[in-house]
C-alpha positions as CSV (number, residue, x, y, z in Angstrom):
1,M,107.6,103.9,100.3
2,A,104.4,103.7,102.4
3,A,105.4,100.2,103.6
4,E,108.8,101.5,104.7
5,V,107.3,104.4,106.6
6,L,104.8,102.2,108.3
7,S,107.4,99.5,109.2
8,F,109.4,102.0,111.2
9,H,106.7,104.3,112.5
10,Q,103.4,102.3,112.7
11,A,103.0,102.9,116.5
12,K,103.1,106.7,115.9
13,I,100.9,106.9,112.8
14,A,97.2,107.0,113.1
15,A,96.5,107.2,109.3
16,L,98.4,107.1,106.1
17,H,96.8,108.5,102.9
18,L,98.1,108.0,99.4
19,I,96.3,110.5,97.1
20,P,96.9,110.3,93.4
21,V,97.4,113.8,91.9
22,T,98.2,115.2,88.4
23,E,100.7,117.6,87.1
24,G,103.7,115.7,88.4
25,R,103.2,116.7,92.0
26,F,104.6,114.5,94.8
27,E,104.2,115.9,98.3
28,V,104.6,114.2,101.7
29,L,103.0,115.7,104.7
30,V,103.1,114.8,108.4
31,G,100.0,116.4,109.8
32,D,100.0,119.8,108.2
33,Q,103.8,119.9,107.9
34,L,105.2,119.6,104.3
35,I,108.3,117.4,104.6
36,F,109.0,116.7,101.0
37,D,107.9,118.5,97.8
38,K,109.0,117.4,94.3
39,R,108.2,120.8,92.9
40,A,110.6,122.5,95.4
41,T,113.4,119.9,95.0
42,K,112.8,119.2,91.3
43,R,113.3,115.5,91.9
44,L,111.7,112.4,93.4
45,P,112.9,111.4,96.9
46,Q,115.9,109.1,97.2
47,D,115.6,105.7,99.0
48,G,115.1,106.3,102.7
49,E,114.7,110.0,102.4
50,V,110.9,110.1,103.1
51,E,111.3,107.7,106.1
52,A,114.1,109.9,107.5
53,A,112.0,113.0,107.1
54,V,109.0,111.4,108.7
55,A,111.2,110.2,111.6
56,K,112.4,113.8,112.1
57,A,108.9,115.2,112.0
58,L,107.6,112.7,114.5
59,T,110.3,113.5,117.1
């Protein structure tokens, strides 16, 4: 997933952090904006979903 995001948006991304957490959390943020939250959706993202959300947040 990180590789997919970087392959499309590397020129616009200064840093990409993968932070292991517990309790089944999976969150994706662009800056301070939460763009995906497993707790809210009750599922993991589908293929391409995070990349599309990053693209939207970067525009």
